C-alpha positions, -999 to +999 in steps of 0.1 A: +000+000+000+013+035-009+022+055+022+032+085+003+018+117+019+011+146-006+030+178-002+016+201+021-005+174+040-004+171+077+021+142+086+009+115+107+034+088+118+021+054+105+040+025+117+049+005+085+035-027+099+002-014+109-026-032+093-059-013+087-088-028+110-116-048+094-145-036+117-156+000+127-142+011+159-163+008+191-165+048+190-180+050+157-215+056+167-211+074+201-201+108+210-163+111+218-147+123+249-129+156+250-094+141+243-106+113+220-102+109+184-120+088+159-098+066+137-116+053+104-110+021+086-087+036+059-059+053+077-060+091+073-023+094+064-023+067+038-033+070+002-059+045-012-075+036-045-107+056-047-112+074-081-105+047-107-118+040-142-136+010-126-153+030-097-162+060-122-177+038-148-196+016-125-209+046-107-222+061-138-238+029-152-256+026-118-266+061-119-283+058-152-300+024-143-312+036-110-324+072-121-347+054-146-358+027-123-365+053-095-382+076-118-406+051-130-412+034-098-416+066-079-442+081-104-460+047-104-462+039-066-455+075-051-424+063-033-388+069-044-365+042-031-333+049-014-307+041-040-277+043-019-281+011-001-289-011-032-260+005-050-237-003-020-248-039-020-241-041-058-207-025-054-197-050-027-210-079-048-191-067-079-159-062-061-162-096-044-170-114-077-142-096-096-118-106-067-108-069-060-085-065-030-088-033-008-119-022-028-133-002+001-123+032-013-136+025-047-169+012-034-175+044-016-170+063-049-193+039-067-220+045-040-214+082-040-218+087-077-245+060-082-264+075-052-269+108-071-297+089-089-321+087-060-318+123-048-321+140-083-350+117-091-369+127-059-363+163-066-376+160-103-405+137-098-419+155-069-424+186-087-419+187-126-447+163-135-470+188-120-465+210-152-480+181-173-508+177-146-516+216-150-512+214-188-545+192-190-562+223-176-541+251-191-531+241-226-508+271-230-485+255-206-456+239-224-428+215-210-395+210-226-366+184-221-343+214-214-364+227-186-366+194-169-330+188-173-316+221-163-339+225-134-327+191-120-290+199-130-289+232-114-306+221-082-283+193-077-251+215-083-265+240-060-272+215-035-236+201-036-219+236-036-241+249-007-237+219+016-199+215+013-190+243+038-212+224+065-197+192+059-172+194+090-200+205+113-224+178+104-201+150+097-172+155+121-181+179+149-215+162+157-200+129+157-223+105+178-248+132+183-269+124+152-279+086+144-277+088+106-298+058+101-293+055+061-257+063+064-253+037+090-270+011+070-248+018+040-217+020+060-224-015+074-229-030+040-195-014+029-178-027+060-191-062+054-176-061+018-144-049+032-142-079+055-149-103+028-122-088+005-098-093+033-107-128+038-121-122+074-159-118+066-170-155+071-185-161+106-181-125+115-200-093+111-204-098+074-222-130+078-246-114+105-254-086+081-260-110+053-286-129+074-304-099+088-305-086+051-321-118+040-345-119+067-355-082+062-356-086+025-376-117+021-400-106+050-408-073+032-409-088-002-434-115+010-457-090+027-455-064-001-460-088-032-482-116-019-499-100+012-499-131+033-504-109+064-513-074+068-487-049+057-503-022+079-522-035+112-550-009+120-578-004+142-601+005+112-599-032+102-623-040+131-660-029+135-653-009+166-624+008+150-644+017+119-669+033+143-641+053+159-629+064+125-661+074+112-673+092+142-642+107+157-616+101+129-595+082+154-573+056+139-544+036+152-520+021+126-487+006+123-466-007+091-452-042+098-424-037+075-388-049+086-369-020+071-389+006+092-383-015+123-346-013+117-348+024+108-364+030+142-337+010+159-310+031+146-330+064+150-332+054+189-360+060+214-355+098+219-361+110+183-385+082+175-406+091+204-408+127+194-415+119+158-443+095+170-457+123+193-461+144+165-481+119+148-502+113+178-508+151+180-523+151+145-541+119+145-554+117+180-561+152+187-562+176+159-583+153+136-609+143+160-613+179+168-615+188+132-638+160+125-663+170+152-663+207+147-654+212+111-677+220+082-700+193+069-677+188+040-649+181+064-669+159+087-677+136+056-642+130+048-626+097+060-597+097+083-570+093+054-585+121+034-588+143+062-551+139+071-539+145+034-562+173+027-563+193+060-545+180+090-510+174+071-509+211+060-503+222+099-472+199+095-461+217+064-462+251+082-444+234+114-415+221+092-411+254+075-410+272+108-387+245+124-365+251+093-364+289+100-357+281+138-329+258+128-314+284+104-313+310+132-297+284+157-272+275+129-265+311+121-230+311+137-222+280+116-236+297+085-215+328+092-185+307+100-188+290+066-193+321+047-164+338+065-141+309+058-148+313+021-143+351+024-110+346+040-097+321+014-108+345-015-085+370+002-056+346+001-059+327+034-052+292+040-072+269+016-071+238+037-047+220+015-025+213+046-053+192+060-049+155+065-063+136+034-093+123+053-105+159+060-099+176+025-128+193+010-128+211-023-112+245-013-135+273-003-119+294-028-131+271-056-165+266-038-171+304-039-162+308-076-183+279-086-213+293-066-210+324-085-209+307-118-238+284-110-261+313-099-254+333-129-263+302-150-296+299-130-304+335-134-297+331-173-319+300-172-349+318-156-346+349-176-341+333-212-358+299-208-387+305-182-399+340-175-385+361-202-388+394-180-355+402-165-366+418-132-392+390-125-366+365-134-344+383-109-369+380-081-374+342-088-337+338-087-334+356-054-360+333-040-342+303-052-307+314-039-321+322-005-342+294+002-320+266-012-290+280+008-309+284+041-327+252+039-297+232+031-289+229+068-326+218+076-325+191+049-291+177+063-305+179+098-335+159+090-315+132+073-291+131+101-320+126+126-344+102+109-329+094+075-359+110+059-357+144+040-389+164+041-382+180+008-419+177-004-429+198+027-402+224+022-408+227-013-447+230-008-437+259+014-413+272-012-441+272-037-463+291-013-438+316-007-428+320-044-464+321-057-472+349-031-443+367-042-449+362-080-486+372-078-474+406-059-452+414-088-477+405-116-466+369-125-496+348-123-519+326-145-503+299-167-470+316-169-468+319-131-473+284-126-446+274-150-422+298-133-432+286-098-429+248-106-395+252-123-383+270-092-399+242-071-380+218-090-347+234-085-351+240-048-366+205-042-335+190-060-312+212-041-325+201-008-327+165-018-291+166-029-282+182+004-296+154+023-281+129+000-245+144+002-244+144+039-252+106+038-224+100+015-199+122+033-208+106+066-202+072+050-169+084+039-161+098+073-166+066+090-147+047+064-119+071+059-125+082+023-112+116+008-141+140+009-128+162-017-129+132-043-166+124-032-175+159-038-159+163-071-174+131-087-208+140-072-211+166-100-207+140-127-232+117-110-256+147-109-251+156-146-257+120-157-287+115-133-305+147-144-300+139-182-316+106-176-345+116-154-354+143-177-358+118-207-376+091-185-403+118-174-410+129-209-412+093-221-435+083-191-458+113-198-460+101-235-468+067-228-488+068-197-495+105-187-499+120-153-535+130-155-566+109-163-579+078-148-551+054-162-524+078-156-492+073-132-503+084-098-475+111-092-490+118-057-464+145-047-465+162-080-503+162-078-502+177-044-477+204-057-503+213-084-532+215-061-512+239-040-501+260-069-533+263-087-554+283-063-527+306-053-519+315-092-557+318-098-569+338-071-585+308-051-585+302-013-553+292+003-553+275+038-531+301+055-545+295+089-533+258+088-497+267+078-497+296+104-510+271+132-481+247+124-455+276+126-468+288+159-468+251+173-433+248+161-422+279+180-440+267+212-422+234+208-388+250+204-396+272+235-405+242+255-371+224+245-388+197+222-370+191+188-395+210+167-383+194+132-386+159+145-420+167+160-433+184+127-420+157+106-442+132+128-471+155+119-464+155+082-456+118+076-485+093+080-490+075+114-484+040+100-450+049+091-441+067+124-455+040+147-427+014+136-402+041+143-413+041+180-413+002+181-378+001+168-366+028+194-381+008+221-363-023+208-329-004+208-338+007+244-343-028+255-312-042+239-290-015+254-304-022+289-304-060+286-275-062+311-261-043+338-227-047+323-220-014+306-193-027+281-216-059+272-246-035+267-226-014+243-214-046+225-250-056+222-264-024+210-237-022+183-246-059+172-284-048+171-273-018+150-257-043+127-288-062+125-311-032+120-289-021+092-293-055+075-330-050+078-330-016+061-306-029+035-325-060+027-359-043+027-346-016+003-332-039-021-361-064-020-387-035-021-374-027-056-378-064-065-413-063-050-424-033-072-411-050-103-429-081-095-462-060-092-454-044-125-456-078-142-491-083-128-486-102-096-512-090-071-523-100-038-559-112-035-560-113+003-581-088+019-556-070+042-583-057+066-598-092+073-594-105+106-569-133+099-543-111+080-544-085+107-539-110+135-513-128+116-495-094+108-493-088+144-480-121+153-452-121+127-443-085+135-439-096+171-419-127+159-396-102+140-391-079+172-383-111+191-357-121+164-338-088+165-341-086+204-327-122+209-301-120+181-287-088+196-285-100+231-268-132+220-237-112+221-214-124+250-186-101+261-154-106+240-170-134+218 
């Protein structure tokens, strides 16, 4: 292995005989003591193969494949799968089958480039199909490939550039303070591949991760494809529960999926409980009140419709205000990042002397690239979207300010719960942008196009910021060079944006996004439904947004994590309940013995198992969706008594499996 240290890099003495570890150190997931340092798998003072023709080529191929697959599946079923984990699994499998030694650094680059697909797709399909939906009512609206491509590309580029100055804070300074569930699962997959390539994976953590992945994957595949038991257990499946739902809009529900249980385990009890509390507040307090005292039209809604049409909008306002609060709290970090860029522009230190493991693209270059990107965005808005310079300038200012300030909010959400509330923040962006546009005379069909293009740029930027913090946290745990991950993320963004633009236009031509047989595109439909009334002078539910904003302020005042609580208000109860179950599971495992060291080892073993459940669920979830596309559909009534009871029993069995498998750990075995 090459021990050469580049000129100007910090010199760390590395004993020649020292061998890189196989597994993550015991302080990988906990806070560090004042004088404690984290040492990643790849030694910070050594050079490793990272960017190679193999890693770049495979990353780009997977970016194209997963961009197309994620766009199609996301528009069909309304859910974009997390591409990072399946790509990490494929990278590990390829390096193993090709007998590549010391492939960890290359696998990180493959995952980082390929993972651009999921975040670019989310930003694009949540927003831009709304233009086709609105086009059905307003024929004067036109949509071009160039608009879709540039909206996705510029959003992705801004997301990368705006986040890089905050990498050190989120990834290094906050080590052990955030759970990073998706990054944890991805890291465990890559670590298992590293153990296998070193010939030490058999019988160790790699085997345990494989078993957990198969359990989680097969479990989720069977229930999602064949519905042998209830995928969601709910009180509405029973007569007494139906009565409660109809009269009081009261429902309890829990998704029985393995991946969500694993996600809750990694998030931990603290944040899982806060998220669940947000759901409980909406579903068990707000909705019964609205259902009892609302208008006859609202009272006639079922609980699900009431949540999506009314109550969820309180969560949107809460997320927006929690974001503003987060920006205020992060202001010293924001000013520090801007100040660093300013000092470098004046000829200060560029960070070149930093050890390889902590080298970013220099702040001087970031500042230059931000200026170039913003000029390109302004030209795009002026020449390609709005055609009036001063209106384009206003649109540009909205994008620049919101995308930059909400970058930290997106990263914070991913770090806490592994879920980026980009649709909620984008809806808030549309509301703000629409109000501004109407005030300056930009409304009607032209205003809708401008607002949706802006929404696409912002949504993609925030989605990319969340994806990049995951990539860089994975690289931090493993010891990759951040600068290389950041540089090659731009190429992954370009390829993914080019792919998703073509796929969206093709799907619109074949299936369409409006009409009885069209693709569902639920997020884009929600964007269109919010945008149209504002641009045509109809009523907007400001009181719901303001209520959520006030609630977020009160939560912050009381010391409750407002963003996590409001995420719970925005996400369906059935998806938040398993987060609490997983959080309780992690609590029980960590307190299964009075021996502190053994408790820590068991908790780490549980984290590995939970990562396997997430990885297997993500990969097999893709298989399940593809299987359904070929016409395989369950004929089982999911709300019948037998599937509901069986769902509870099997979910309890899965809970016990994780608990027992985690607690099988004996000290030092």
